[in-house]
C-alpha positions in Angstrom: -65.1 12.5 67.6 -62.4 10.0 68.5 -61.8 6.5 67.5 -60.2 3.6 69.4 -58.8 0.7 67.4 -57.3 -2.4 68.9 -54.6 -3.8 66.7 -53.2 -7.2 67.3 -49.5 -7.1 67.1 -47.9 -9.5 64.7 -46.3 -12.6 66.0 -42.9 -13.8 64.7 -42.1 -17.2 63.2 -38.5 -18.2 62.6 -37.5 -19.9 59.4 -35.4 -22.3 61.5 -38.5 -23.6 63.2 -39.4 -25.7 60.2 -42.5 -27.2 61.8 -44.0 -23.8 62.5 -42.9 -22.5 59.1 -44.4 -25.5 57.2 -47.7 -24.9 59.0 -47.5 -21.2 58.1 -47.1 -21.9 54.3 -49.9 -24.4 54.2 -52.1 -23.1 51.4 -49.7 -20.2 50.7 -50.7 -17.6 48.1 -49.3 -14.3 47.1 -51.2 -11.5 48.9 -53.5 -9.5 46.7 -51.5 -6.3 47.2 -48.6 -7.9 45.3 -50.5 -9.3 42.3 -50.8 -7.2 39.2 -52.4 -7.9 35.9 -50.4 -9.0 32.9 -48.6 -6.3 31.0 -49.6 -7.9 27.7 -52.4 -5.4 27.1 -53.3 -5.0 23.5 -56.9 -3.8 23.3 -58.8 -0.8 24.6 -61.1 -2.7 26.8 -58.2 -4.2 28.7 -56.7 -0.7 29.2 -60.1 0.6 30.5 -60.5 -2.4 32.8 -57.0 -1.8 34.2 -57.7 1.9 34.9 -61.0 1.2 36.5 -59.4 -1.3 38.8 -57.1 1.4 40.1 -59.7 4.0 40.9 -63.5 4.4 41.1 -63.7 7.2 38.6 -60.8 6.4 36.4 -57.1 7.4 36.4 -55.9 10.4 38.5 -52.9 12.5 38.8 -50.7 13.2 41.8 -53.2 15.7 43.2 -55.9 13.1 43.4 -56.5 10.0 45.6 -56.1 7.0 43.3 -57.5 4.7 45.9 -60.8 6.5 46.5 -61.1 8.2 43.1 -61.6 11.7 44.4 -59.9 15.0 43.5 -58.2 17.1 42.4 -57.8 18.7 45.8 -57.9 22.4 45.9 -55.4 22.8 48.9 -52.8 20.7 50.6 -54.8 20.7 53.8 -57.8 19.3 52.0 -55.6 16.5 50.6 -54.1 15.7 54.0 -57.6 15.7 55.6 -58.8 13.1 53.1 -55.9 10.8 53.7 -56.7 10.9 57.5 -60.4 10.2 56.9 -61.8 6.8 57.9 -63.3 6.4 54.4 -59.8 6.5 52.9 -58.3 4.0 55.4 -61.2 1.7 55.0 -60.6 1.6 51.2 -56.9 0.9 51.8 -57.9 -2.2 53.7 -60.1 -3.3 50.9 -57.4 -2.8 48.4 -55.0 -5.0 50.4 -57.5 -7.9 49.9 -58.1 -7.2 46.3 -61.5 -5.6 46.8 -62.9 -2.6 45.0 -63.1 0.7 46.9 -66.3 2.1 48.2 -67.8 5.5 47.3 -68.3 8.0 50.1 -72.1 7.3 50.0 -71.6 3.5 50.3 -69.2 4.0 53.2 -71.6 6.4 54.9 -74.5 4.0 54.6 -72.4 1.2 56.2 -71.3 3.6 58.9 -75.0 4.4 59.7 -76.0 0.8 59.6 -73.3 -0.3 62.0 -73.2 2.9 64.1 -69.5 2.8 63.6 -66.8 4.8 61.9 -64.3 2.1 62.0 -65.1 0.8 58.6 -65.7 -2.7 59.8 -68.3 -4.8 58.1 -68.8 -8.4 59.3 -70.8 -9.3 56.1 -68.3 -8.2 53.5 -65.0 -7.8 55.3 -65.3 -10.9 57.6 -62.7 -11.7 60.1 -59.9 -11.0 57.7 -59.7 -7.2 58.3 -56.2 -6.0 58.9 -54.8 -2.7 60.2 -54.2 -0.2 57.4 -50.5 0.1 58.3 -50.1 -3.4 56.9 -51.1 -2.1 53.5 -48.5 0.6 53.8 -45.9 -2.0 54.8 -46.8 -4.1 51.7 -45.5 -1.4 49.4 -42.0 -1.5 50.9 -39.4 -2.9 48.7 -37.7 -5.1 51.2 -40.5 -7.5 52.0 -42.9 -9.8 50.1 -46.4 -10.5 51.5 -48.4 -13.8 51.4 -51.5 -15.3 52.8 -52.3 -18.9 53.8 -55.3 -21.2 54.2 -55.9 -19.9 57.8 -56.4 -16.3 56.5 -53.1 -15.1 58.0 -51.0 -12.5 56.2 -47.2 -12.8 56.6 -44.2 -11.1 55.2 -40.7 -12.4 54.3 -37.6 -10.4 53.4 -37.2 -10.4 49.6 -33.4 -10.8 49.9 -33.8 -14.4 51.0 -36.2 -15.2 48.2 -34.5 -13.6 45.2 -31.6 -11.5 44.0 -32.4 -7.9 43.1 -31.4 -8.7 39.5 -34.0 -11.5 39.3 -37.5 -10.4 38.4 -40.2 -12.6 39.9 -43.4 -11.7 38.1 -46.4 -11.0 40.3 -48.8 -11.5 37.3 -51.5 -14.1 37.7 -51.2 -16.2 40.9 -47.5 -15.5 41.7 -46.4 -19.1 41.5 -42.7 -18.1 41.3 -43.0 -16.4 44.7 -44.7 -19.4 46.2 -42.1 -21.8 44.9 -39.3 -19.7 46.4 -41.0 -19.9 49.8 -41.3 -23.6 49.5 -37.6 -23.9 48.7 -36.7 -22.6 52.2 -37.8 -26.0 53.6 -35.2 -27.9 51.5 -32.6 -29.5 53.8 -29.4 -27.5 53.8 -31.0 -24.4 52.2 -30.8 -22.5 55.5 -27.0 -22.5 55.5 -26.3 -18.7 55.2 -23.3 -16.5 55.6 -23.5 -12.9 57.0 -20.6 -10.6 56.4 -20.2 -7.0 57.6 -17.4 -4.5 57.0 -17.3 -0.9 58.2 -14.8 1.6 59.6 -12.0 -0.9 60.2 -14.4 -3.4 61.7 -15.1 -6.8 60.2 -17.5 -9.4 61.5 -18.7 -12.5 59.8 -20.3 -15.9 60.5 -21.7 -18.9 58.6 -24.9 -20.3 60.0 -26.5 -23.7 59.6 -30.1 -23.0 60.5 -29.9 -21.1 63.8 -26.4 -22.5 64.8 -23.2 -20.5 63.9 -20.8 -22.9 62.3 -17.8 -20.6 62.0 -17.4 -16.9 63.0 -14.7 -14.3 63.1 -14.2 -10.6 64.0 -11.3 -8.2 63.3 -10.7 -4.6 64.1 -8.0 -2.1 63.0 -7.4 1.5 63.8 -8.2 3.1 60.4 -10.7 5.9 61.4 -9.6 9.3 62.6 -10.9 9.5 66.1 -13.4 12.3 66.6 -13.7 12.7 62.8 -15.8 9.7 61.8 -13.9 9.2 58.5 -11.5 6.6 57.4 -8.0 7.9 56.6 -8.2 6.5 53.1 -11.3 8.6 52.4 -9.7 11.7 53.9 -6.7 11.2 51.6 -9.0 11.3 48.5 -10.2 14.8 49.3 -7.1 17.0 49.0 -3.8 17.2 50.7 -2.7 14.0 52.5 -1.7 14.6 56.1 1.9 13.5 57.0 1.3 13.0 60.7 2.4 9.9 62.5 -1.3 9.0 63.2 -2.2 9.4 59.5 0.7 7.1 58.4 -0.3 4.5 61.0 -3.9 4.6 59.8 -2.8 4.1 56.2 -0.7 1.1 57.2 -3.5 -0.3 59.3 -5.9 0.1 56.4 -3.7 -2.0 54.1 -3.3 -4.7 56.8 -7.0 -4.7 57.5 -7.9 -5.3 53.9 -5.3 -8.1 53.7 -6.5 -9.7 56.9 -10.2 -9.7 55.9 -9.4 -11.1 52.5 -7.4 -13.9 54.1 -10.4 -14.7 56.3 -12.7 -14.8 53.3 -10.3 -16.9 51.3 -10.0 -19.3 54.2 -13.7 -19.7 54.3 -13.9 -20.4 50.5 -15.1 -24.0 51.0 -17.7 -23.0 53.6 -18.9 -20.1 51.5 -19.4 -22.3 48.4 -21.7 -24.5 50.5 -23.9 -21.5 51.5 -27.2 -21.0 49.7 -27.1 -17.2 50.6 -24.3 -14.8 51.4 -25.8 -11.6 52.9 -23.4 -8.7 53.4 -23.2 -5.1 54.5 -20.2 -3.2 53.0 -20.8 0.5 52.0 -18.1 2.1 49.8 -15.4 0.9 47.6 -12.9 0.3 50.4 -15.2 -1.9 52.4 -16.4 -3.8 49.4 -12.8 -4.3 48.4 -12.3 -6.3 51.6 -15.0 -8.8 50.5 -14.7 -8.8 46.7 -11.0 -8.0 46.3 -8.3 -10.0 44.6 -8.5 -13.8 45.0 -11.8 -13.5 46.8 -14.2 -16.5 46.5 -17.1 -14.0 46.4 -18.4 -12.4 43.2 -21.0 -9.6 43.1 -22.6 -11.2 40.1 -23.3 -14.4 42.1 -27.0 -14.6 42.7 -26.4 -16.0 46.1 -24.6 -12.8 47.2 -27.1 -10.2 48.3 -27.1 -6.9 50.2 -28.8 -6.7 53.6 -32.0 -4.6 53.1 -31.9 -2.7 56.4 -29.4 -0.5 58.4 -27.0 -2.2 60.7 -24.9 -1.3 63.7 -21.1 -1.5 64.0 -19.9 -4.9 62.9 -19.6 -7.2 65.9 -20.3 -10.9 66.4 -23.4 -9.9 68.4 -24.6 -7.7 65.6 -24.1 -10.5 63.0 -26.2 -12.8 65.1 -28.9 -10.1 65.5 -29.0 -9.5 61.7 -29.2 -13.2 60.9 -32.1 -13.6 63.3 -33.8 -10.6 61.9 -33.6 -11.7 58.3 -34.9 -15.2 59.3 -37.9 -13.7 61.1 -41.3 -13.8 59.5 -44.0 -11.3 60.7 -47.4 -13.0 60.9 -50.5 -10.8 61.1 -53.4 -12.7 62.6 -57.0 -11.8 61.9 -57.4 -8.3 63.4 -60.6 -7.4 65.2 -61.4 -3.7 65.5 -63.8 -2.3 68.1 -66.6 -0.1 67.0 -65.7 3.5 67.4 -67.8 5.6 69.7 -68.8 9.2 69.1 -68.2 11.5 72.0 
């Protein structure tokens, strides 16, 4: 038995294309996969209702499937086989849209009626069925998922909606999330800074919408060639080498920090006018270049946020790529799955 599923790839909408973005957020709501019940649970009936909403047969442990309500599994192979079953993936799709899961009997009856193992059901699921990998993506920390009046599901990087120290409740209808999405259309809100420091490389730019207003790069020889480690980090692990190369790298490290701090200080006025400052600086040395003495940036500033994905070596080209990536919104149109054929 084999299955064939046609999955429509998501399209991309840029935040800078305000006309497209405003159409996208028409009738915006938080996706069902992000909404939870209120934590103010005080009576037994509320607790039971919450548990039943999680599974068919009540709560389960790690050796059970909390989505389908089956288990415990006797072997690891049995558990893996269940997670690959069409019944399980069908229930994941239903959970994404806030629907209750089906029992195996219910799923089998639908399969027989439709002569299909794809889990599609035009009467119940309608045209809003989505590939199950979207549900998996919805659980990732870095993105927030929404729906609109057209039935589309789209995701936005959380770092442009809120700081990690801010807690936007997903209880109820998620109005706080919707409000943050609407704020992105405010004139001047898309003035962002992207700063990156790594291995003696600095690259930064301030963007107004899609247009870079100012940008700067700088590089110093601070990394031991062939070693992949900054000299300052090497000095912290035992005996400090006294070679000419090591001395040069130490001097370059000091000059690099000073030079980057001068750049950041020179951008103080521009940075103060940014609604977001996104950065990548791993380690105390790299962060010291951005948040060191007399820096206009403060880690506690809610505008200052860490980039949520890996980046390449800091260059102006990479800064532009990162900026475009953060401003990209993946839009999942209504997915139509072909009926699977048994061979």
